[in-house]
Each structure stands twice: as structure tokens, then as C-alpha cells.
KOLBATI-28554 format. One record per residue (C-alpha): x, y, z. Coordinates in pm, whole numbers, padded with zeros to 5 digits, always signed. Layout:
residues N
XYZ;...
end
This chain:
residues 376
+17697-19364-08535;+18070-19360-08610;+18086-19740-08573;+17789-19775-08802;+17943-19552-09066;+18268-19743-09048;+18098-20078-09087;+17888-19988-09390;+18163-19997-09654;+18280-20337-09529;+17928-20473-09530;+17861-20331-09873;+18173-20503-09999;+18006-20835-09915;+17794-20783-10226;+17989-20899-10527;+18107-20651-10787;+17911-20855-11039;+17590-20806-10840;+17647-20431-10813;+17720-20398-11182;+17417-20608-11265;+17188-20383-11064;+17316-20068-11233;+17300-20225-11578;+16946-20342-11518;+16841-19987-11439;+17021-19857-11748;+16861-20120-11971;+16518-20036-11835;+16572-19670-11910;+16693-19752-12260;+16389-19969-12326;+16159-19694-12207;+16345-19445-12421;+16291-19663-12728;+15921-19702-12658;+15866-19332-12613;+16109-19196-12872;+15809-19073-13068;+15737-18831-12785;+16081-18676-12819;+16039-18643-13195;+15733-18426-13146;+15923-18178-12931;+16081-17858-13056;+16463-17886-13092;+16530-17656-12796;+16289-17845-12572;+16430-18179-12687;+16781-18064-12589;+16656-17976-12241;+16490-18316-12208;+16813-18488-12312;+16996-18311-12029;+16716-18410-11791;+16757-18773-11900;+17127-18756-11814;+17036-18625-11469;+16782-18907-11434;+17049-19161-11525;+17282-19019-11258;+16998-19036-11009;+16930-19402-11091;+17294-19497-11048;+17293-19323-10711;+16969-19502-10621;+17128-19837-10705;+17407-19751-10460;+17144-19663-10200;+16978-20004-10238;+17317-20171-10207;+17409-19986-09889;+17062-20033-09741;+17088-20408-09797;+17426-20407-09624;+17288-20206-09332;+16991-20438-09288;+17215-20744-09309;+17428-20591-09033;+17128-20540-08805;+16989-20884-08883;+17305-21028-08731;+17258-20805-08426;+16902-20941-08382;+17012-21305-08381;+17149-21320-08022;+16822-21168-07899;+16616-21434-08080;+16843-21700-07931;+16790-21563-07579;+16415-21556-07640;+16422-21919-07752;+16619-22027-07446;+16391-21849-07198;+16067-21956-07367;+16174-22321-07368;+16320-22325-07015;+16678-22382-07130;+16799-22093-06915;+16641-21921-06617;+16616-21545-06576;+16779-21368-06283;+16573-21352-05964;+16336-21640-06033;+16527-21899-05829;+16560-21668-05533;+16189-21589-05496;+16012-21745-05196;+15723-21971-05300;+15475-22201-05135;+15503-22576-05187;+15206-22568-05424;+15358-22288-05631;+15692-22468-05633;+15531-22787-05769;+15355-22588-06040;+15677-22407-06128;+15850-22740-06185;+15585-22832-06439;+15583-22489-06609;+15930-22462-06753;+15999-22149-06952;+15686-21976-07085;+15412-22235-07155;+15200-22192-07470;+15414-21899-07581;+15382-21933-07958;+15021-22051-07974;+14919-21758-07752;+15112-21509-07967;+14958-21647-08286;+14602-21653-08148;+14635-21288-08046;+14677-21191-08411;+14340-21154-08585;+14447-21314-08913;+14599-21622-08751;+14326-21659-08489;+14076-21730-08768;+14289-22024-08884;+14349-22191-08547;+14081-22434-08429;+14042-22564-08073;+14191-22896-08179;+14490-22714-08332;+14571-22543-08004;+14673-22868-07836;+14922-22945-08112;+15054-22588-08130;+15140-22602-07759;+15435-22818-07868;+15565-22543-08100;+15896-22425-07957;+16025-22183-08221;+15957-22025-08561;+16230-21906-08796;+16237-21757-09143;+16501-21702-09407;+16522-21552-09751;+16594-21781-10045;+16757-21663-10365;+16721-21947-10615;+16435-21921-10680;+16364-21594-10502;+16128-21603-10207;+16134-21696-09841;+16095-22000-09616;+15926-22040-09277;+16033-22313-09033;+15822-22433-08741;+16009-22638-08478;+15812-22878-08258;+15889-23083-07949;+15798-23454-07971;+15420-23466-07962;+15131-23715-07993;+15001-23564-08319;+15271-23605-08586;+15622-23741-08635;+15778-23431-08796;+16006-23224-08575;+16013-22940-08831;+15736-22820-09063;+15831-22580-09343;+15649-22349-09581;+15831-22203-09881;+15710-21921-10106;+15853-21881-10456;+15827-21526-10586;+15868-21373-10931;+16043-21035-10917;+15873-20803-11164;+15741-20448-11154;+15519-20592-10880;+15609-20898-10671;+15417-21201-10794;+15362-21523-10603;+15448-21815-10828;+15374-22100-10589;+15395-22216-10228;+15528-22550-10103;+15453-22705-09764;+15581-23002-09567;+15393-23332-09587;+15276-23394-09230;+15321-23750-09101;+15020-23779-08873;+14998-24051-08611;+14698-24282-08657;+14374-24111-08559;+14550-23778-08487;+14512-23595-08821;+14383-23244-08750;+14303-23156-09111;+14043-23431-09144;+13753-23552-08935;+13595-23898-08931;+13217-23913-08948;+13041-24227-08829;+12696-24309-08957;+12474-24583-08820;+12374-24846-09076;+12014-24850-09193;+11771-25076-09017;+11763-25421-09170;+12107-25378-09324;+12323-25690-09322;+12627-25481-09228;+12591-25401-08858;+12909-25195-08841;+12877-24815-08851;+12974-24650-09180;+13275-24420-09149;+13346-24129-09379;+13648-23898-09378;+13607-23528-09458;+13851-23240-09477;+13805-22980-09205;+13935-22636-09116;+14272-22637-08942;+14582-22421-08917;+14779-22721-09040;+14612-22687-09382;+14867-22405-09414;+15125-22674-09499;+14912-22802-09788;+14874-22480-09990;+14657-22438-10301;+14839-22533-10620;+14810-22400-10974;+14730-22690-11212;+15006-22779-11459;+14771-22706-11749;+14711-22353-11625;+14617-22224-11970;+14287-22408-11940;+14176-22248-11611;+13849-22064-11658;+13796-21722-11506;+13583-21830-11210;+13826-22106-11108;+14123-21871-11149;+13959-21607-10931;+13884-21859-10656;+14238-21997-10672;+14384-21649-10664;+14185-21563-10352;+14305-21882-10184;+14668-21810-10269;+14642-21449-10156;+14497-21562-09824;+14773-21823-09790;+15039-21560-09859;+14874-21324-09613;+14912-21584-09338;+15275-21653-09428;+15375-21286-09446;+15197-21215-09116;+15405-21483-08945;+15722-21353-09110;+15673-20979-09062;+15472-20960-08740;+15479-21275-08529;+15847-21374-08552;+16006-21032-08483;+15746-20920-08227;+15638-21249-08068;+15666-21120-07709;+15438-20823-07782;+15182-21055-07940;+15204-21290-07642;+15134-21006-07397;+14872-20848-07626;+15061-20519-07658;+15096-20562-08034;+14719-20564-08087;+14676-20191-08030;+14948-20101-08279;+14801-20343-08532;+14454-20189-08492;+14596-19840-08556;+14754-19969-08877;+14421-20116-08985;+14245-19782-08925;+14501-19602-09142;+14463-19866-09413;+14082-19834-09401;+14108-19456-09444;+14333-19502-09747;+14093-19761-09893;+13796-19524-09852;+13982-19249-10039;+14073-19494-10315;+13710-19612-10337;+13585-19253-10367;+13834-19186-10646;+13737-19508-10822;+13366-19419-10805;+13431-19081-10964;+13640-19240-11238;+13373-19503-11299;+13107-19234-11347;+13323-19061-11604;+13402-19388-11778;+13036-19486-11803;+12964-19182-12019;+13254-19260-12252;+13217-19636-12275;+12849-19682-12368;+12935-19721-12733;+13209-19978-12664;+13010-20224-12453;+12945-20473-12730;+13313-20500-12823;+13414-20541-12459;+13159-20818-12404;+13302-21010-12698;+13655-20974-12560;+13542-21090-12215;+13377-21400-12361;+13695-21487-12550;+13915-21437-12243;+13685-21622-12008;+13769-21967-12139;+14145-21937-12088;+14336-21740-11829;+14703-21758-11741;+14734-21767-11363;+14956-21565-11135;+14898-21387-10808;+14994-21021-10783;+15052-20927-10422;+14908-20579-10400;+14836-20564-10026;+15068-20315-09863;+15420-20308-10001;+15502-20592-09769;+15583-20852-10035;+15839-20614-10177;+15932-20424-09863;+15928-20728-09639;+16191-20904-09842;+16387-20603-09959;+16424-20462-09611;+16604-20768-09487;+16904-20732-09714;+17115-21018-09844;+17101-21338-09639;+17290-21663-09640;+17094-21960-09775;+17044-22123-09435;+16767-22008-09203;+16878-21790-08919;+16753-21808-08562;+16448-21593-08518;
end
């Protein structure tokens, strides 16, 4: 603990004085704006009570400055531990891909048949595809055809990006018979607001080899009897595939003209896309070994049970609120219907990521990072 305490000030110093001042000023400005909006509340208070509230506001300001320092030191601490993780991720990569051998393997006595098989099975075969398929969210996205291509996946990394804010995933592949790319990337651009908002996602264009595209299937139809064209008619259709992940849904440029139904469908697609990306970032990359062995499944199921319990409580509360609102809102239905009709034709699009705090926590917990992706 003494080493950790000694290293914190140095790590915190890595954040520029400008960045620290900006964080504190942002908090002060927010408080000032709130104070302006709610000044009418203070005016209604008795002079003695108002004086007490003024003192409380000073205490709140001191608290917020201290909180800004906490965020700064936490970022430095997490950046420190991120560097400590990197050698472990490198060792994992080397063992999984057969670059190095673990102690004791060469010395074990094996039969000729086992020795021949061992020569073929360098490292840990199918490591990443097995880890990904063990996760419920990713398993739904991976088709049987995808599995063959994902067997060539040798590593996954992620890094935080700062301009614009967000994060990037990198998938590294060995040469394979499916596509030319050695690296496929997926980048998420985020808008930092009171809640994190997904602005857009960008994926790599995959250079498929002829006849190997996994995101499309070719349908052949026999020509009708008596037709002059004896050749079968071929038709290409999009199909479900994990590799659709690299062609994410996009918000049209003329987003003001998106109607409500289209916006809702697009929002669901983008939320699902983000869910896949954040699962890979927060669960698969740091805990790949546990997903490969299946040990991570039990912990994930316990998290889901806790989330379900919280959702049930929220639903019960919402039902009670709805019953109360129904009694109060009967007279306002006509006005609300008119407002809904007006808003239905045009709807500005953005995706608020409300699931867990992971959009905010997942990025914030990693601290400041250099622009390049680090080994995961």
C-alpha cells in the first residue's frame, strides 16, 4: 500500500493542470447555472433560512471541488493498474497463439498419436470463439458459418479515444480463407452529457474473398419450364452473422425527418449494437479465460438475477405511479394526443444508454489512456 500511495501523486501529475482546472470550473459553472435557475426558491425563504442555505451551498461547493480531486486521483489509479494488466494480456496472447510454451508441457510423456495431435494444436485452439460463444449475448450473434472464420481470431484489444470521446475495439486475425483484412475495428463515438449518449458507431469495411461473404447468402432458383434462359436464377440476400457487427446501423443525415416508428426501430438496433460492443469490452477482453472455461457464466447469471430483481421493483413502482397519474390526467388526454401527433412526424435521434452504468462506468473506470490501443 505504501508503494501505491507514493505512486498516486506522480500518476495524478500526468493529468495537465489545464485539465484539472477545467474539471473544477465545469462543476462550478454547473452549480452557478443551477443557482440561477432556482434563485426564485431562495427568494421565497425567510432571511434566516436563506442564510443557512447560503452556508450549505458553500459546503456543497467545497464538496464538489474535493469530488473533482477524487475523480482525478481515481483516473490516475486506474491508469496505473491498466499498465500493470498489460504484461498479463501479452502473456495470454503468447500462450493462446503458441508463441511460447508453458512450463511442464514439453516434459510430459505422450503417445505418438498424442504427439502428432499436439503438433497440430499449437497454443489454445478456438480460444476466442469459444469464449465469445459462452457469453449469452454474443452467442445469439454467432452463426455456424461464423465459427469457422472466428477460429482465425487471435486477439481482441480495446482503447479509449478522446477526440471524439468513445472507445475502439480491434479484432486481430490470422490469414484466413474468408477475408483479406488482418484487423477489423469497431469505433463508438459518445456524447458526454448528464447521461452518456451514443452518437454513432463506425465499423471496418470487410474485404471478402469471392464466394466467402458471411453476411450474405446466394439463393439459386430454377428457371421456369419453357423459359429460354436455362441457367438458374441467383439472388443475393443479407443474412444473420456476427460480422454484421462491423456494419452498424447509421442515423440518416436528414435525421430531423425520421418518424417516430423508424426512430424507435433504429434506436433499438443501436442499443443492441452497443450492448454487443460493451460486452466485448467489459466482459470478454478482461475475463476471456473465465469465459473460455465457462467459469464466468455463473457470475454473469448472478448479475442477471440481481438486475431482474431491480427491474421488478422498478416495474412495481411504475405501475403504482401510472395508477395515480391516470386519475390526474383524464382531463389532459386531448391536449397530449395533439402534442403526440405533432411530434410524431419529426424526431431528433440519439441513443441514451441507460442499461447499467456501464457506458459511464466502463469508460470512466479506465482512467486516461494514450490514443493508441493497448494490448488486451
